[in-house]
C-alpha positions, -999 to +999 in steps of 0.1 A: +000+000+000+015+034-010+006+069-001+019+102-014+036+124+012+040+161+002+064+183+022+066+221+020+093+237-001+111+248+031+115+212+042+121+196+008+158+204+009+160+180+038+141+154+018+164+150-012+151+182-027+118+165-035+084+178-024+065+146-032+074+111-019+056+078-025+058+058+008+043+024+017+028+021+052-004+014+070-005+042+096+006+078+095+034+070+121+047+042+099+048+063+068+065+092+085+089+068+102+099+053+068+103+087+052+124+101+080+145+069+081+155+077+046+159+114+053+171+118+090+174+156+088+138+158+077+129+137+107+147+161+131+130+191+115+096+175+117+101+166+153+111+201+162+083+217+142+055+195+156+066+197+192+037+208+214+055+241+224+062+249+187+035+234+165+048+251+133+036+222+112+003+205+108-001+171+090-032+164+069-045+131+055-067+137+025-074+173+036-083+163+072-062+173+102-044+141+113-049+151+150-086+144+145-080+111+128-059+095+155-026+113+150+003+090+142-021+060+147-043+072+118-050+043+094-040+050+058-052+033+027-036+029-007-036+062-026-041+085+004-025+119+003-005+130+034+004+167+034+029+184+057+017+220+060+038+248+075+021+274+096+018+309+082+020+339+103+017+375+096+006+408+109 
């Protein structure tokens, strides 16, 4: 089973320069684990960005916030789209 993981341009440089990755896995945690195994610096950046005191990144599964789908335990199916979205701030 494969899902497409899309990372923002800012993080793509830590993922081999690619924004889109095809990853096989049954849960969100498994997919992100496999992706960050291949790209350890991306893993470090995601861990920092998703820490509760930072929360600069939100992860979506098929346009739904993964936090409301079970977080890292969210079940994925073949063809799902996982998007890593950077927070935008302004003023």
